[in-house]
Backbone as a ProteinNet text record, in pm:
[ID]
protein_1_A
[PRIMARY]
MNERAHPGDRVRVSVRVDVERAEAFRIFTEEIDRWWRHGMAYRVAGKRRGIIALEPRLGGRLYESFETKSGPKIIETGKVLVWQPPERLRLEWRNVNFAADEVTHVDVAFEMSGGSTLVTVTHSGWSSLRPDHPARHGRDIGPFIAATGRWWGELLRSFQLLAEA
[TERTIARY]
13697.9	13748.3	13720.4	13797.9	13776.3	13713.8	13610.9	13512.9	13550.2	13632.5	13633.4	13697.4	13654.9	13721.4	13880.6	13962.7	14081.8	14103.4	14178.5	14210.6	14300.4	14225.1	14248	14199.8	14106.8	14045	13939.1	13871.5	13761.7	13751.2	13686.1	13646.8	13500.8	13453.1	13325.8	13307.5	13223.8	13209.8	13038.8	13003.5	12850.2	12823.1	12720.7	12659.3	12526.7	12452.1	12314.1	12265	12172.4	12102.1	11957.1	11925.6	11761	11675.6	11690.1	11572.2	11529.6	11443.8	11360.4	11463.4	11466.2	11549.8	11536.7	11421.2	11414.8	11474.9	11465.4	11537.7	11664.1	11739.8	11867.5	11932	11861.8	11908	11899.7	11793.5	11775.8	11903.2	11939.1	12057.6	12167.8	12204.1	12317.8	12354.9	12274.2	12258	12269	12131.4	12091.9	12155.1	12230.8	12288.7	12424.7	12505.1	12639.9	12705.6	12718.4	12802.2	12812.4	12691.5	12654.1	12725.5	12744.7	12817.9	12945.6	12968.7	13107.5	13213.1	13296.7	13426.9	13483.7	13536.7	13626.7	13782.1	13871.9	14029.9	14046.6	14200.6	14277.6	14278.7	14232	14208.8	14070.8	13960.6	13859.8	13802.2	13839.5	13807.1	13954.8	13912.5	14026.3	14058.8	13967.9	13974.3	14062.3	14074.1	14179.4	14104.9	14199.4	14130.8	14044.9	14015.9	13961.3	13809.8	13701.6	13571.7	13523	13473.9	13419.1	13294.8	13202.3	13093.2	13091.8	13049.9	13065	12880.5	12856	12730.9	12730.7	12588.8	12586.6	12419	12459.6	12346.4	12247.5	12111.5	12051.8	11956.8	12068	12003.1	12092	12056.2	12168.7	12253.1	12374.8	12466.6	12513.2	12445.5	12487.2	12632.6	12677.6	12835.3	12790.9	12947.7	12945.6	13052.8	13072.8	13181.3	13210.5	13292.7	13343.3	13377.9	13307.5	13342	13399.2	13477	13564.2	13609.7	13654	13709.9	13859.8	13941.9	14060.3	14114.6	14244.8	14292.8	14223.1	14237.9	14216.9	14061	13999.2	13820.3	13764.1	13646.1	13564.9	13627.8	13633.1	13692.5	13618.6	13563.4	13476.7	13576.5	13594	13640.2	13528.7	13538.5	13433.9	13506.6	13470.7	13505.5	13435.3	13290	13252.9	13120.7	13095.9	12971.9	12869.1	12719.4	12620	12588.5	12616.8	12597.5	12473.4	12431.9	12304.6	12235.2	12127.4	12029.9	11911	11905.1	11761.4	11728.1	11674.1	11622.1	11500.9	11500.5	11581.9	11664.6	11708.8	11758.5	11915	11971.1	12098.2	12153.9	12288.6	12341.3	12475.7	12511.4	12659.7	12723.8	12830.5	12928.5	13039.8	13084	13205.9	13316.8	13424.7	13500.5	13632.6	13673.2	13787.9	13862.6	13974.4	14032	14088.3	14126.2	14183.2	14315.8	14384.6	14512.3	14521.5	14408.1	14356.3	14393.1	14462.1	14493	14346.7	14334.2	14227	14129.7	14215.9	14188.6	14184.9	14211.4	14186.2	14067.1	14002	13866.5	13849	13764.9	13720.8	13561.5	13492.6	13391.9	13328.9	13217.1	13140	13004.7	12969.8	12821.9	12778.3	12653.6	12609.6	12448.9	12446.7	12320.2	12246.2	12110.6	12036.7	11904.6	11937.9	11872.3	11773.5	11669.7	11602.4	11595.5	11622.3	11616.4	11562.8	11417.6	11326.6	11288.1	11340.5	11307	11412.7	11526.8	11683.5	11706.6	11793.2	11877.9	12000	12049.4	12160.2	12247.2	12307.6	12398	12515.9	12542.5	12691.3	12736.4	12851.5	12930.4	13035	13042.6	13164	13219.7	13366.6	13450.4	13554.9	13546.6	13597.6	13687.9	13768.6	13843.7	14000	14047.8	14162.1	14285.4	14270.2	14372.4	14397.8	14317.8	14379.5	14480.6	14498	14582.4	14732.1	14829.9	14958.1	15014	15103.9	15144.2	15207.5	15283.7	15326.4	15238.8	15089.4	14999.6	14995.6	14997.5	14991.4	14881.2	14778.6	14639.6	14654.7	14769.8	14807.8	14894.1	14962.5	15015.6	15150.4	15232.5	15326.3	15277.6	15180.2	15123.5	15106.9	15146	15119.3	14977.9	14912.2	14757	14705	14732.2	14692	14661.9	14768.7	14742.9	14674.9	14692.6	14605.5	14474	14415.3	14289.5	14224.6	14306	14276.8	14252.4	14362.8	14353.2	14205.6	14190.6	14063	13953	13925	13808.9	13801.3	13881.3	13891.1	13836.9	13886.7	13848.6	13671.9	13649.1	13501.9	13426.3	13473.3	13418.2	13390.2	13496.7	13508.5	13382.7	13361.3	13248.1	13112.7	13119.6	12988.7	12964.9	13043.1	13006.6	12976.3	13015.3	12961	12796.9	12799.2	12635.3	12554.3	12589.8	12522.6	12465.4	12557.9	12547.4	12421.4	12464.5	12363.5	12228.6	12223.1	12100.3	12023.9	12087.1	11996.6	11998.7	12041.1	12028.4	11906
15179.8	15128	15208.9	15212.6	15299.3	15181.3	15205.5	15103.5	15154.6	15216.8	15271.5	15149.9	15136.2	15023.2	15052.9	14942	14956.7	14840.8	14866.4	14754.3	14639.1	14521.7	14410.7	14387.6	14488.5	14465.8	14377.5	14304.1	14244.6	14116.6	14022.5	13891	13878.3	13858	13858.5	13713.2	13614.7	13457.9	13461.8	13414.4	13378.5	13214.7	13179	13057.9	13055.5	12996.5	12974.2	12822.7	12832.8	12727.3	12713.7	12597	12557.8	12545.3	12662.1	12664.4	12816.5	12832.2	12954.9	13008.3	13173.9	13252.1	13244.9	13227.2	13215.1	13059.4	12959.9	12833.5	12858	12911.8	12929.1	13021.2	13107.9	13165.3	13108.4	13002.7	12952.4	12821.5	12743.5	12684.4	12725.1	12833	12925.1	12948.6	13020.1	13047.3	12931.4	12888.7	12768.2	12604.3	12579.6	12471	12480.2	12604.7	12628.2	12510.5	12449.9	12314.3	12229.4	12210.5	12070.5	12127.6	12257.2	12313.1	12343.6	12403.6	12465.2	12334.1	12356.5	12220.7	12216.8	12104	12056.8	12068.8	12037	12051.9	12197.9	12193.9	12307.5	12416.2	12425.4	12536.6	12586.1	12522.1	12593.1	12636.2	12544.3	12545.6	12545	12629.9	12661.6	12530.4	12414.9	12300.9	12198.8	12227.7	12164.3	12015.6	11892.8	11749.5	11740.1	11800.3	11763.4	11814.6	11749.5	11776.7	11892.2	11999.1	12125.5	12145.5	12202.5	12274.7	12402.9	12460.4	12611.3	12635.6	12761.1	12795.7	12946.9	13002.2	13134.5	13146	13255.7	13302.2	13380.1	13341.6	13414.4	13541	13627.2	13775.7	13894.8	13995.9	14109	14104.6	14121.4	14115.9	13967.5	13886.1	13728.6	13662.8	13612.9	13541.7	13420.5	13438.4	13322.8	13269.5	13111.2	13074.2	12925.5	12882.2	12751.2	12686.6	12589.4	12534.6	12386.2	12344.8	12215.4	12180.8	12058	12006	11998.6	12043.2	12063.9	11951.5	11922.9	11874.1	11926.5	12055.9	12152.6	12167.9	12120.7	12156.2	12219.8	12253.6	12308.6	12453.7	12478.7	12600.2	12645.7	12788.1	12843.4	12960.5	12969.1	13077.5	13154.5	13286.4	13374.8	13436.1	13375.7	13460.5	13575.7	13585.7	13678.3	13742.9	13862.4	13911.3	13961.3	13935.3	13996.7	14126.5	14204.7	14361.4	14377.6	14295.3	14323.9	14172.3	14189.3	14052.6	14092.1	14045.5	14082.8	13948.1	13851.4	13758	13772.6	13734.1	13634.1	13700.9	13833.8	13909.1	13906.9	13939.6	14004	13950.8	13921.8	13902.2	13960.2	14044	14099.2	14104.5	14020.8	13977.7	14061.3	14101.3	14154	14013.6	13996.1	13903.7	13935.5	13818.7	13813.6	13708.2	13667.2	13564.1	13546.5	13414.8	13399.7	13461.7	13481.2	13573.9	13700.2	13749.8	13935.6	13987.2	14084.4	14170.3	14234.4	14289.9	14343	14469.5	14520.2	14615.5	14582.9	14460.3	14412.4	14336.4	14391.9	14349.5	14370.3	14227.5	14244.2	14230.9	14242.6	14251.4	14124.5	14042.6	13946.7	13973.4	14031.8	14038.4	13932.1	13889.2	13779.1	13806	13827	13853.3	13719.8	13723.8	13628.6	13695.6	13664.8	13728.2	13624.1	13635.6	13546.4	13561.4	13440.9	13459.4	13355.7	13403.3	13288	13172.8	13035.6	12953.3	12921.8	12996.6	12970.4	13093.5	13075.8	13187.5	13204.8	13321.4	13347.6	13393	13360.1	13357.6	13451.2	13574.8	13627	13663.3	13614.6	13645.8	13754.2	13882.2	13961.1	13979.7	13947.8	13969	14068.9	14199.4	14315.4	14354	14433.2	14499.7	14431	14341	14288.1	14368.3	14508.7	14604.9	14649.2	14650.4	14683	14626.4	14513.6	14418.6	14450.4	14428.6	14463	14386.5	14379.9	14278.2	14165.8	14173.2	14055.3	13997.1	14035.9	13971.1	13816.8	13726.3	13587.2	13548.4	13605	13543	13574.4	13639.2	13655.9	13538.8	13430.4	13340.4	13375.9	13497.2	13557.6	13598.7	13583.3	13614.3	13747.3	13818.1	13974.6	13959	14079.1	14102	14048.6	14045.9	13960.7	13824	13788	13620.6	13581.4	13653.5	13626.4	13665.2	13741	13769.3	13643.7	13606.7	13512.4	13375.8	13323.6	13217	13246.5	13352.2	13354.1	13352	13391.5	13354.8	13198	13160.3	12989.2	12932.2	12972.9	12941.3	12949.9	13062.4	13098.4	12996.8	13002.6	12915.1	12781.7	12719.2	12581.4	12559.3	12678	12665.9	12695.3	12774.5	12784.6	12658.7	12613.3	12474.3	12391.1	12350.8	12268.7	12311.2	12474	12521.6	12434.3	12452.7	12452.3	12281.6	12200.2	12066.9	12039.8	12071.6	12059.6	12127.5	12240.6	12323.7	12204.5	12180.3	12098.8	11946.7	11901.8	11757.3	11705.4
808.3	696.5	613.1	493.4	364.6	277	212.5	141.7	-3.7	-60.6	-201.6	-257.3	-387.5	-465.4	-525.1	-517.7	-547.4	-643.4	-748.1	-821.2	-754.8	-791.1	-733.6	-590.3	-545.1	-422.7	-385.5	-494.6	-483.7	-601.7	-529.5	-598.6	-593.8	-763.7	-776.1	-833.8	-757.8	-819.4	-825.3	-944.5	-917.3	-991.3	-938.8	-943.6	-998.6	-1087.4	-1097.8	-1026.2	-971	-900.2	-937.7	-968.5	-1040.1	-884.2	-779.3	-694.6	-675.4	-618.4	-574.6	-491.7	-520.6	-428.5	-279.2	-217	-105.3	-40.8	-102.8	-104.3	-100.6	-211	-220.3	-98	-54.9	35	205	205.8	308.8	317.6	216.6	192.3	229.9	156.3	204.8	337.4	404	540.2	636.8	629.9	732.2	709.5	603.7	572.6	525.9	582.6	526.1	585.4	669	726.9	608.5	567.8	450.5	314.8	281	154.4	180.6	292.4	281.6	280.2	224.4	196.8	316.4	354.4	450.2	416.7	483.2	460.9	518.6	536	572.2	502	371.5	266.4	325.3	387	394.6	543.9	635.7	773.7	886.9	949.6	1069.4	1124.2	1159.1	1226.2	1135.7	1021.9	932.7	914.3	970.9	946.1	1043.4	1188.5	1272.3	1240.2	1279.1	1231.1	1315.5	1250.2	1286.4	1243.5	1285.9	1226.4	1215.3	1066.5	1050.9	1066.5	1125.6	1157.2	1102.3	1079.5	1063.3	1135.1	1217.9	1299.5	1224.5	1192	1083.7	1157.2	1165.5	1219.3	1202.1	1207.3	1192.8	1328	1306.4	1419.9	1458.1	1392.7	1381.3	1360.8	1411.5	1376.5	1275.2	1201.5	1100.1	1211.4	1229	1307	1295	1326.9	1328.5	1476	1501.9	1634.1	1621.9	1716	1691.2	1801.5	1825.4	1970.8	1965	2039.4	2044.5	2181.1	2191.7	2328.8	2444.1	2428.1	2587.5	2578.8	2489	2508.2	2359.8	2360.4	2246.6	2218.7	2126.3	2090.9	1944.8	1951.1	1870.5	1799.2	1682.4	1584.5	1531.6	1534.7	1488.2	1363.5	1230.3	1106.6	1046.9	1099.9	1035	1121.9	1088.3	1158.8	1066.8	1089.3	975.4	996.2	877.6	875	814	720.6	626.7	647.9	698.7	692.4	621.3	485.7	406.3	331.1	384.5	342.7	231.4	120	64.3	-40.2	-7.8	-123	-112.6	24.9	43.8	160.8	186.3	301.2	300.7	389.8	394.9	508.9	522.2	657.1	636.9	753.4	795	826.3	747.8	731.8	800.2	898.1	924.9	940.8	857.6	888	993.4	1038.4	1182.1	1193.1	1109.1	1113	1084	1095.3	1097.8	1221.3	1210.1	1320.8	1356.7	1491.7	1529.6	1422.4	1349.5	1262.7	1112.4	1105.4	955.3	925.3	816.1	801.3	633.9	580.1	456.3	478.6	352.3	345.6	224.1	287.6	201.8	134.3	33.7	2.5	-82.9	-46.3	-151.9	-158.5	-303	-367.9	-427.3	-420	-456.7	-562.2	-689	-783.1	-874.7	-891.7	-933.8	-1119.5	-1182.8	-1312.6	-1389.1	-1447.4	-1463.3	-1357.4	-1371.4	-1231.1	-1145	-1206.7	-1099	-1057.2	-961.3	-891.5	-915.6	-932.8	-962	-826.9	-771.7	-648.2	-662.1	-637.3	-654.5	-518.4	-534.2	-379	-414.3	-341.8	-369.7	-230.1	-260.1	-129.5	-164.5	-88.4	-120	16.4	-15.9	88.9	110.7	8.6	15.5	11.5	-70.8	-83.6	66.5	144.3	285.4	348.9	301	365.7	327.8	388.5	358.2	263.1	182.3	77.8	142	260.7	308.7	434.9	419.5	523.8	494.5	587.2	605.6	502.5	527.9	404.7	273	224.3	83.2	50.2	165.1	101	38.3	52.8	-60.8	-190	-215.9	-333.5	-362.1	-498.1	-540.1	-528	-537.2	-520.5	-665.2	-761	-870.5	-853.9	-875.9	-829.1	-709.2	-619.2	-455.7	-486.4	-562.2	-593.9	-672	-773.9	-896.3	-784	-689.9	-588.7	-527	-456.7	-375.4	-459	-588.4	-687.7	-718.7	-713	-729	-595.1	-500.6	-349.4	-350.7	-374.6	-360.8	-456.6	-582.9	-702.8	-654.7	-563	-544.4	-442.9	-318.3	-235.4	-312.8	-431.3	-473	-529.6	-614.7	-682.4	-566.1	-458.8	-335.3	-296.7	-300.1	-248.9	-361.2	-499	-620.8	-606	-606	-590.9	-475.6	-337.7	-242.7	-272.4	-348.4	-363.7	-470.7	-564.6	-680.4	-652.4	-530.1	-521.4	-486.1
[MASK]
+++++++++++++++++++++++++++++++++++++++++++++++++++++++++++++++++++++++++++++++++++++++++++++++++++++++++++++++++++++++++++++++++++++++++++++++++++++++++++++++++++++

């Protein structure tokens, strides 16, 4: 996949949390199910109770597990490409409706600043998806990127609330 930046290719959202960097990294990765929001906009399971988990290692999976009428189901959304606690995490990200060759990337940086940690999520690669891709919900790239930024912003706000509780 071509990693060059294109206009409208990436979303970057940051939040400051009043915890040390190692603790911010731990909460982000180990307690992801506690801060990742529920509902159709955030989880494949939708209204069903599912669990989001991140396997804490290079090559680990980001996945959601939930029960269906036909039994348990696991949907893998990401794969850990970079695992550098407490500094950085990079995921290959594939929405449930992505084709086999469609992929985006999520970079998460944890930077100490005084007694707090700046957590920055950069989700890139969106320009590689065709304009009529279902992930874009019929939006042109500009409005789609703005909506994706709000989506990540809502998730990071939930992360912040848990980290500072």
